[in-house]
Every structure is written in structure tokens, then in C-alpha cells.
Backbone bond lengths (Angstrom), bond angles and torsions (degrees), N, CA, C in turn:
res aa  C-N    CA-C-N  psi(-1)  N-CA   C-N-CA  omega(-1)  CA-C   N-CA-C  phi
1 X - - - 1.490 - - 1.526 107.95 -
2 X 1.280 118.41 126.73 1.458 122.86 176.41 1.519 109.81 -104.21
3 X 1.289 116.37 165.70 1.455 121.03 -179.03 1.518 110.21 98.55
4 X 1.321 115.77 179.94 1.427 122.44 179.20 1.500 111.36 -80.69
5 X 1.363 117.85 119.40 1.477 119.03 177.66 1.530 111.09 -65.58
6 X 1.325 115.87 134.96 1.439 122.94 -174.77 1.522 109.48 -131.05
7 X 1.364 117.99 91.58 1.453 118.69 179.02 1.527 112.29 -73.69
8 X 1.327 115.46 135.63 1.495 121.28 176.36 1.525 104.02 -94.54
9 X 1.336 116.71 88.27 1.433 123.70 -178.43 1.517 112.46 -88.91
10 X 1.287 116.62 139.77 1.466 124.22 -177.11 1.547 111.21 -53.43
11 X 1.333 116.22 -51.14 1.475 120.49 -178.96 1.530 113.29 -63.15
12 X 1.288 114.62 -38.54 1.483 118.83 -179.87 1.524 110.13 -68.53
13 X 1.327 117.92 -40.11 1.474 120.71 175.51 1.520 112.46 -63.32
14 X 1.333 115.76 -42.70 1.483 119.37 -179.15 1.531 110.93 -66.18
15 X 1.342 116.18 -42.19 1.496 119.02 177.69 1.515 110.90 -64.79
16 X 1.314 117.98 -39.25 1.461 121.73 178.25 1.530 109.57 -62.78
17 X 1.343 115.75 -45.51 1.478 120.11 -179.99 1.549 111.11 -62.61
18 X 1.326 117.15 -41.43 1.463 121.42 178.16 1.507 110.26 -61.74
19 X 1.363 117.99 -42.25 1.465 121.33 179.83 1.467 111.70 -61.70
20 X 1.363 116.68 -28.73 1.468 120.99 177.46 1.537 113.59 -85.74
21 X 1.347 114.91 -3.66 1.514 119.77 -176.15 1.489 113.12 74.78
22 X 1.355 117.44 20.53 1.466 121.34 178.30 1.529 111.34 -85.77
23 X 1.309 111.87 156.57 1.463 118.63 172.99 1.527 110.06 -62.81
24 X 1.301 116.74 145.44 1.474 119.13 175.46 1.508 108.51 -117.06
25 X 1.335 113.18 64.04 1.460 120.10 178.98 1.480 111.98 -54.08
26 X 1.320 116.80 138.64 1.497 120.09 177.91 1.512 111.47 82.91
27 X 1.337 120.38 -0.28 1.466 121.13 -177.96 1.529 109.52 -59.95
28 X 1.293 116.12 132.31 1.436 123.54 179.68 1.481 115.54 77.48
29 X 1.292 117.86 9.82 1.490 121.55 -177.85 1.543 106.93 -122.75
30 X 1.325 115.15 166.54 1.489 119.54 176.86 1.467 109.92 -65.67
31 X 1.329 120.12 -22.90 1.455 122.66 -178.94 1.504 114.99 -77.93
32 X 1.345 117.42 -0.84 1.418 120.13 -179.95 1.526 114.94 -59.37
33 X 1.353 115.94 -30.23 1.437 120.42 179.29 1.498 111.50 -62.42
34 X 1.340 116.76 -25.38 1.471 120.52 179.06 1.538 111.96 -86.45
35 X 1.347 117.11 -4.91 1.444 120.34 179.14 1.511 110.27 -60.63
36 X 1.318 116.28 144.35 1.483 121.00 179.55 1.480 110.76 -66.95
37 X 1.311 114.87 140.55 1.479 122.42 173.52 1.550 105.79 -84.55
38 X 1.344 117.05 127.20 1.514 118.63 -176.82 1.550 109.18 -58.89
39 X 1.322 115.04 147.62 1.476 120.45 -173.15 1.555 114.59 -62.82
40 X 1.304 117.97 -24.68 1.463 119.26 -179.66 1.535 111.29 -99.23
41 X 1.333 118.31 5.90 1.468 121.87 -176.59 1.513 113.89 -55.61
42 X 1.317 121.19 -36.92 1.503 118.54 -177.04 1.475 115.70 -53.66
43 X 1.340 118.39 -22.01 1.482 120.75 179.34 1.548 109.27 -62.10
44 X 1.346 115.39 -23.63 1.487 118.32 -178.63 1.511 112.76 -70.02
45 X 1.333 120.20 -6.34 1.445 121.99 175.57 1.522 109.87 -57.69
46 X 1.302 117.60 -27.97 1.490 120.98 -176.35 1.531 110.47 -57.07
47 X 1.301 118.58 -27.23 1.491 119.08 177.26 1.498 114.29 -67.18
48 X 1.314 116.24 -16.88 1.480 122.09 -178.40 1.524 112.05 -102.42
49 X 1.358 116.52 -6.90 1.462 121.61 -178.55 1.505 110.79 -97.44
50 X 1.337 117.50 104.81 1.480 118.64 -177.96 1.535 115.43 -61.06
51 X 1.347 116.94 -17.86 1.449 120.54 -177.08 1.566 111.62 -100.32
52 X 1.329 118.55 5.61 1.481 121.16 -178.86 1.528 107.29 -66.87
53 X 1.338 118.91 124.42 1.470 121.02 -172.73 1.507 115.09 -65.92
54 X 1.303 119.92 -20.62 1.484 120.79 179.78 1.510 111.79 -101.92
55 X 1.349 118.69 7.41 1.450 120.64 178.54 1.537 110.52 -74.42
56 X 1.300 115.78 131.78 1.442 120.70 -179.41 1.543 111.70 -73.04
57 X 1.315 117.81 142.48 1.439 122.37 174.60 1.534 109.52 -127.53
58 X 1.315 118.45 124.93 1.429 120.22 -178.91 1.498 112.17 -52.21
59 X 1.359 115.79 134.16 1.443 122.01 177.52 1.524 115.34 81.84
60 X 1.322 118.33 -1.31 1.450 120.61 179.19 1.524 110.79 -120.94
61 X 1.337 117.51 138.18 1.495 118.23 173.76 1.529 110.29 -60.97
62 X 1.286 117.35 143.58 1.441 121.56 176.87 1.517 110.15 -130.38
63 X 1.328 115.94 158.37 1.481 120.22 -178.07 1.540 108.21 -60.39
64 X 1.330 115.81 118.79 1.458 118.86 179.90 1.542 112.91 105.03
65 X 1.346 117.56 -9.68 1.428 119.77 -177.75 1.516 115.24 -75.41
66 X 1.318 115.45 -16.68 1.448 120.35 -175.83 1.519 111.53 88.90
67 X 1.344 119.56 -8.18 1.407 122.28 -177.83 1.557 111.73 -78.74
68 X 1.305 114.96 -21.67 1.457 120.98 179.57 1.519 108.04 -138.63
69 X 1.348 120.68 165.94 1.451 120.72 176.91 1.553 108.85 -59.82
70 X 1.281 114.55 154.52 1.435 122.38 -177.90 1.501 115.13 -74.28
71 X 1.318 117.97 56.74 1.452 123.29 177.74 1.527 108.29 -117.48
72 X 1.294 116.04 132.04 1.459 119.12 -179.59 1.546 110.42 -61.50
73 X 1.288 116.95 138.02 1.436 120.29 176.71 1.521 110.35 -71.47
74 X 1.337 115.55 149.13 1.444 119.50 178.53 1.496 115.83 76.70
75 X 1.298 118.66 15.06 1.459 119.46 179.51 1.514 111.34 172.06
76 X 1.328 116.35 177.81 1.465 119.94 -176.34 1.507 115.32 -77.90
77 X 1.320 117.68 1.49 1.456 121.12 -177.82 1.510 109.96 85.60
78 X 1.289 116.84 -153.79 1.469 120.26 179.49 1.528 108.81 155.45
79 X 1.263 114.71 175.07 1.427 123.35 -179.67 1.561 109.08 -102.46
80 X 1.346 113.35 127.83 1.470 118.71 175.04 1.543 105.43 -75.91
81 X 1.344 116.36 101.98 1.420 121.21 -170.31 1.558 114.02 -90.83
82 X 1.335 116.37 -26.94 1.452 119.32 -172.75 1.495 110.35 -159.53
83 X 1.328 117.61 144.97 1.451 122.92 173.34 1.510 109.09 -140.72
84 X 1.296 116.83 131.55 1.474 120.46 -178.62 1.502 109.30 -137.00
85 X 1.335 115.97 142.40 1.448 122.49 178.05 1.518 108.24 -121.42
86 X 1.309 115.91 130.60 1.462 122.26 178.96 1.497 106.56 -118.84
87 X 1.339 117.19 132.28 1.495 120.87 178.33 1.495 110.92 -116.42
88 X 1.339 115.23 132.66 1.441 122.54 172.86 1.539 108.91 -89.08
89 X 1.297 113.96 -34.11 1.504 122.03 173.17 1.511 108.41 -152.59
90 X 1.340 118.53 160.73 1.453 121.50 177.41 1.545 110.18 -63.23
91 X 1.342 113.97 146.06 1.468 120.38 175.20 1.570 106.60 -80.12
92 X 1.335 115.18 150.90 1.460 118.83 -176.22 1.513 109.88 -123.26
93 X 1.303 114.92 135.72 1.475 119.42 174.55 1.500 108.34 -63.06
94 X 1.319 115.08 134.58 1.476 120.26 178.51 1.538 113.87 105.83
95 X 1.353 116.25 -19.73 1.462 119.15 179.98 1.513 109.55 -88.12
96 X 1.340 115.42 158.65 1.453 121.26 174.23 1.517 106.44 -116.53
97 X 1.315 115.21 128.22 1.469 121.90 179.34 1.479 108.75 -102.84
98 X 1.299 117.78 162.38 1.447 124.56 171.63 1.533 107.82 -112.12
99 X 1.308 115.95 120.55 1.471 121.63 -178.95 1.494 110.20 -96.70
100 X 1.325 117.28 124.51 1.447 121.51 -179.85 1.494 110.57 -124.30
101 X 1.323 116.18 123.78 1.456 122.20 -178.70 1.502 110.62 -89.97
102 X 1.356 115.03 143.38 1.484 119.30 175.46 1.514 107.82 -152.56
103 X 1.312 115.50 153.00 1.492 120.86 179.32 1.498 110.29 -79.63
104 X 1.296 114.79 152.15 1.505 122.73 176.02 1.504 109.99 -114.45
105 X 1.298 112.38 -146.11 1.500 118.93 -177.25 1.538 110.59 -76.87
106 X 1.355 113.29 160.49 1.477 121.98 168.54 1.519 106.97 -130.97
107 X 1.353 115.74 146.02 1.466 119.17 176.25 1.520 108.01 -158.84
108 X 1.321 115.25 168.06 1.459 123.47 -178.25 1.496 110.67 -128.78
109 X 1.349 114.15 151.89 1.434 121.43 173.73 1.541 108.97 -144.35
110 X 1.326 117.55 145.17 1.466 117.80 178.59 1.541 109.19 -70.63
111 X 1.351 115.17 142.74 1.449 119.26 177.33 1.524 108.79 -129.75
112 X 1.304 114.82 173.91 1.452 121.35 -178.94 1.491 114.70 -65.37
113 X 1.344 118.62 -29.35 1.449 123.07 -179.38 1.521 114.27 -106.75
114 X 1.342 115.63 -1.78 1.454 121.32 -177.27 1.503 111.36 152.63
115 X 1.317 115.28 -160.79 1.477 120.28 -178.41 1.550 107.72 -87.24
116 X 1.325 115.16 134.65 1.441 120.65 175.97 1.513 107.80 -94.75
117 X 1.360 116.12 120.57 1.472 120.22 179.41 1.506 107.57 -104.69
118 X 1.320 118.08 120.15 1.422 125.25 -178.77 1.536 111.13 -102.76
119 X 1.307 115.52 138.98 1.483 121.99 178.88 1.512 108.41 -132.22
120 X 1.324 117.67 129.99 1.445 123.85 179.89 1.527 107.00 -108.57
121 X 1.343 114.66 135.26 1.524 119.52 176.37 1.486 108.79 -133.13
122 X 1.323 115.20 142.96 1.450 121.01 -177.82 1.544 109.04 -115.91
123 X 1.308 115.53 147.90 1.461 123.32 165.45 1.512 105.91 -122.52
124 X 1.312 116.75 116.02 1.471 121.46 177.30 1.523 109.32 -96.86
125 X 1.299 117.55 136.40 1.462 122.97 179.93 1.529 109.64 -113.34
126 X 1.337 115.19 122.37 1.460 122.66 -177.68 1.534 110.00 -114.97
127 X 1.306 116.66 145.10 1.462 119.82 177.05 1.518 110.94 -87.90
128 X 1.310 116.63 -177.22 1.468 121.99 -176.69 1.556 112.66 -59.46
129 X 1.340 115.76 -25.09 1.457 121.72 -179.61 1.511 112.42 -90.33
130 X 1.354 115.12 11.29 1.506 122.98 -178.73 1.495 112.80 61.87
131 X 1.335 116.23 30.04 1.480 121.24 175.87 1.492 108.89 -97.44
132 X 1.352 117.69 132.43 1.463 121.64 176.60 1.521 107.32 -66.43
133 X 1.344 116.27 126.05 1.493 122.14 -178.11 1.540 112.11 -112.95
134 X 1.368 116.44 -27.22 1.469 120.78 -177.65 1.509 108.92 -160.43
135 X 1.307 113.85 158.49 1.486 120.92 176.58 1.534 108.89 -142.66
136 X 1.307 113.67 136.32 1.500 121.84 172.66 1.498 107.98 -109.49
137 X 1.321 117.54 132.56 1.449 123.22 177.55 1.562 107.75 -121.73
138 X 1.295 117.01 125.76 1.424 122.64 178.94 1.553 110.01 -118.49
139 X 1.305 117.11 136.03 1.443 120.06 174.26 1.534 108.16 -117.42
140 X 1.360 115.50 128.95 1.470 119.75 175.29 1.514 107.26 -117.14
141 X 1.310 116.18 157.47 1.420 122.46 178.75 1.516 111.39 -133.05
142 X 1.311 118.51 135.15 1.444 124.03 177.87 1.514 106.90 -123.96
143 X 1.310 116.87 134.25 1.484 122.38 -179.84 1.479 107.90 -91.80
144 X 1.346 117.43 122.00 1.461 122.36 170.79 1.478 105.93 -91.89
145 X 1.326 117.52 100.40 1.464 125.25 -173.14 1.546 109.99 -64.23
146 X 1.278 115.39 129.52 1.483 120.87 178.48 1.497 108.19 -72.91
147 X 1.362 115.78 138.38 1.457 119.72 -178.99 1.480 112.33 -98.65
């Protein structure tokens, strides 16, 4: 299996659900493994990816920590314009997925302050049988200010 291993752990799913204000049916019971994985849960894979640019590292300033200006490292930043999750099948507590990042489309549109540059990125999630089970698509936009 290639890609970043992403375990779907019961405690992680329950904490994620609580943070969203969702019910945690089955919490503390043997039936918890059957509890639904929240639809936006795959974004939590970033905690397992050592190269994720927004992942916090002890002792180092990170984007959003207040230690540095709010500019993304490694680039000019941008606006998180869209996030979509597509499911081929439900995710299951106890399985480990493999998260693989890949680039998507790029396009431009004129804007009031300059050219809007859009970038699409995908994260595909595969199960132990190498079957695609879910996909996350993110669109960011950067404004190229007209001079």
C-alpha cells in the first residue's frame, strides 16, 4: 500500500463527531464500531501526514499560531474556496486507508482586483484491497493583483 496510512480509529471518530456537535451513538459500547463516520472526517488524515503544510509541530511556529504573519508557508497563500467529499462506500471504524494526493484542474477567471487563479487538488482514499473508497476535492483561489 502506498500513500499516507490513515487509520480510522474509534476514539478519533468520536472526538471528531463531538467537535462537530454530532451525536455519538454507541459511545462506550461494543456497538461503537458500527457508529457512522462523519462525512467530513477524511480531512483528519492530515494529522497522519508528516508533510501536510498546516500540521503543527512542537516548538515550531505554524500558520495560524500567531507566531508569524498569517501567510501559508511555501507560497503566497490563498483562499480555501471549495471542499467536496465523494464516497464510493461508507468508511468503517477499524480500517486503515491509504491517502494519495494528486493535482487536479487549474483555471483562471477575471476578478475585480485582478485575475483569479483556481487550483483543484484531490486526495484519494484506498482501502487495504486497493479499492477507491472516498475522494476529497479542494479548490483554492489566489488573486494575481493587476498592477
